[in-house]
C-alpha positions, 0 to 999 in steps of 0.5 A, spaced: 457 055 450 454 057 443 452 050 442 449 049 448 445 055 447 443 053 441 441 046 443 437 049 448 434 054 444 432 049 439 429 044 445 425 050 446 423 051 439 421 043 439 417 043 445 414 050 444 411 047 438 404 045 441 403 051 444 404 055 437 400 050 434 394 051 438 394 058 435 394 055 427 387 053 427 387 052 419 392 047 420 390 039 422 397 036 425 398 029 425 405 027 428 410 021 426 417 020 428 420 018 422 416 022 416 413 029 414 406 029 413 403 034 408 395 036 408 392 038 402 385 042 403 382 045 397 377 050 396 373 054 390 376 061 387 374 068 388 377 074 386 383 077 389 381 082 394 385 087 398 389 085 404 385 085 411 387 085 418 385 078 419 389 076 413 395 080 416 394 076 422 394 069 419 400 071 415 404 073 421 402 067 425 404 063 419 411 066 419 412 066 427 410 058 427 415 056 421 420 060 424 420 057 431 419 050 429 425 051 424 429 054 430 431 060 426 432 066 430 430 071 425 425 071 419 422 077 414 417 076 409 415 081 404 409 081 399 407 086 393 400 085 391 396 088 385 393 095 387 398 096 393 403 102 394 409 098 396 410 092 400 407 089 406 412 086 410 412 081 416 418 080 421 419 075 426 425 074 431 431 078 434 437 080 431 441 075 435 440 068 437 437 069 444 437 077 444 432 082 445 433 087 439 427 085 434 428 085 427 425 090 423 423 091 415 430 095 415 434 089 418 440 086 413 440 079 411 445 076 406 442 075 399 447 069 397 445 067 390 440 072 389 446 076 387 447 072 381 440 076 378 444 083 379 450 080 376 446 078 370 443 085 369 449 088 369 452 084 364 445 085 360 446 092 361 453 092 357 450 088 352 444 093 351 450 098 350 453 094 345 459 093 349 459 086 349 455 080 346 452 074 349 455 070 344 462 073 345 467 068 348 469 069 355 477 069 353 475 075 348 475 079 355 479 074 359 485 071 355 488 068 361 484 062 361 485 059 354 482 053 357 475 056 356 476 059 349 469 056 347 465 058 353 461 064 351 458 069 356 451 067 355 453 060 357 456 063 364 450 066 365 445 060 364 450 055 367 451 051 361 459 052 361 461 046 364 466 050 368 468 047 375 465 050 381 471 053 385 467 052 392 467 044 391 475 044 390 479 041 396 483 047 396 477 052 397 474 048 402 480 047 406 482 055 406 475 056 409 475 051 414 482 053 417 480 061 416 473 063 415 476 070 415 481 069 409 480 074 403 480 071 396 481 074 390 477 073 383 483 070 380 484 066 386 477 063 385 478 062 378 484 059 378 482 054 383 476 052 378 481 052 372 485 046 375 479 041 375 476 038 369 470 041 366 464 038 367 462 037 360 464 041 353 461 048 353 453 048 351 453 040 352 449 040 359 447 044 365 451 044 372 450 050 377 457 053 378 459 059 382 465 060 378 460 062 372 459 068 376 466 070 378 468 070 371 462 074 369 464 079 375 471 079 372 468 081 365 464 087 368 471 089 370 475 088 364 469 092 360 468 097 364 475 098 367 472 099 374 471 095 380 465 091 380 463 094 387 463 101 384 459 098 378 454 094 382 453 099 388 452 105 382 446 101 380 443 099 387 444 107 389 445 111 383 439 108 379 433 113 379 428 107 378 430 102 383 432 106 390 435 100 393 437 104 399 438 098 404 442 093 399 449 093 399 455 089 395 459 087 400 465 082 398 469 083 405 469 083 412 463 087 415 465 093 418 462 095 425 457 099 422 455 094 417 455 089 423 450 093 427 445 093 421 445 085 420 441 079 423 446 075 425 447 069 421 448 062 424 450 055 421 447 048 422 451 048 429 448 054 431 455 058 430 455 065 429 458 066 422 456 073 421 463 076 422 466 071 416 469 074 410 464 074 404 470 076 399 469 068 397 462 070 394 464 076 390 459 077 384 456 070 385 453 072 392 456 078 396 449 082 396 446 084 403 439 086 403 432 086 406 426 083 403 423 090 401 429 091 397 429 085 394 421 086 392 423 092 389 428 089 385 424 083 382 418 087 381 422 093 377 425 087 373 419 084 371 415 090 370 421 092 365 423 098 368 430 096 369 432 092 362 430 094 355 425 089 352 430 085 348 435 084 354 429 082 359 427 077 353 434 074 353 434 074 361 428 070 361 430 065 355 431 058 358 435 052 358 433 045 361 436 043 367 435 035 366 434 031 360 427 028 361 425 021 360 422 022 353 428 027 351 423 032 350 427 037 354 435 036 354 440 038 359 443 045 357 438 045 351 434 051 349 427 050 352 420 054 352 417 057 358 413 052 363 406 051 364 403 050 371 401 043 370 409 041 369 413 039 374 420 042 372 425 047 373 428 051 368 434 056 368 435 063 364 440 068 365 440 069 373 433 067 374 429 061 374 422 059 372 418 053 376 412 050 375 408 049 381 404 044 379 398 048 381 393 051 376 391 056 381 398 058 383 401 058 376 408 058 375 414 062 379 419 066 376 425 066 382 432 065 385 434 063 391 440 064 395 444 060 400 450 062 404 453 059 411 448 062 415 443 065 411 437 063 406 434 068 401 429 067 396 425 072 391 419 070 387 414 073 382 407 069 381 405 072 374 398 069 374 396 072 381 401 078 380 404 077 387 411 078 388 414 075 395 421 075 398 423 071 404 430 072 408 432 068 414 438 068 418 440 060 420 441 054 415 436 050 416 439 044 412 435 045 406 434 051 401 428 055 400 424 054 394 417 056 391 414 049 393 415 051 401 409 050 405 410 057 408 410 060 401 404 056 399 400 057 405 401 065 405 398 064 398 392 061 400 391 066 406 392 071 400 387 068 396 383 064 401 377 061 396 382 059 390 384 052 389 391 052 392 393 047 396 395 049 403 401 045 406 401 043 414 409 041 414 411 037 420 418 036 421 418 031 427 425 030 431 428 025 426 426 028 420 429 035 422 435 031 424 435 028 417 435 035 413 440 037 418 445 032 415 444 034 408 451 035 405 453 042 406 460 045 407 461 052 410 460 055 403 455 056 398 453 049 395 449 047 390 444 041 392 439 037 389 434 033 393 429 028 390 423 032 392 426 040 392 429 042 386 434 047 388 439 053 387 444 056 391 451 060 391 
């Protein structure tokens, strides 16, 4: 019944596109049965102005259009602009598939690997307090893993440890498939990874691995002698700077009260997965939040209200994810900050920097997250000083990145006379089907498509 409802919903989305597209006058649409068409329109540049009702209507229309076309039940988008007090939030859809209760700015979504930036922040707070050093071997705090005695805390946070990703082990996948409500402990997940060979010697490459942030959480517990839930929630709710009243660390099965606040998440088959246990995500991805709270967090971080300057600098220190053809960037090696014209993505300590390829947009500092039924992303564009966050409650078969058309077109709406290319992205029936067959499992999975660099928990 659920699959039938979902297929019906998607058909409505598909056949309703033409009607929706009539209201998007800025888009010139060209359909093809096998490709996705991208249109670029260039304009000249004015100064940034306050948001107008016309801009707000345009962004709301963009969000509605994108959500319906991707068959996503609910989507929220928040923006912080220079000179504005507080975020500007746009919401679209309902809390359940085919439901009548509309989402609001306080509806909760899973944040997935955006949680990694919080975990990294807690580690860096411990560094600032001289309780640990980024260069400490992890076995100083976790002696039960002698196999990883040369791995440092820094290498956990920037994914240069070479440690195998527990979410890709056969045992983990089997347990998750057979019992989605299964409870995992951090020690169980670390053990699953430990019986597999390392990807490479520590510090000699780059590979996104959720195990790194499971171990980081275990180090937090070892150093503070407190459960990570106490530590993280104290930062979320006891910090006078943050005031993240709608963000929670929930590595468990949600209570009825928590479920009532959630936008229900759906996998690619349309199955409601909100009630599944999130114990498997632990400090790699168990936060739930709102787009507004993610903006407050990201803005506070980069405006230097969270970490001492030295630790923020460490957090923004980058490594190459891949070795370039000319070897100007070698995977796992330290790298400089990117310029807008470059086409790379580099990883810091729980944060990412990408070059957008657009001189008007500049670079982006961001992180995204992906769980079985949710996608999330938070971004900062230093050139315009615009912050943006996006959360959805269905896996569309691809990851959220700053290069998504919904992001570019929103930036174009905010800066209409800048030379930002707007992208009318058309997913035809065959193209959408292709995206839905990207290798996904029922847990966080890191995937790299040729056209989209991506990170997920």
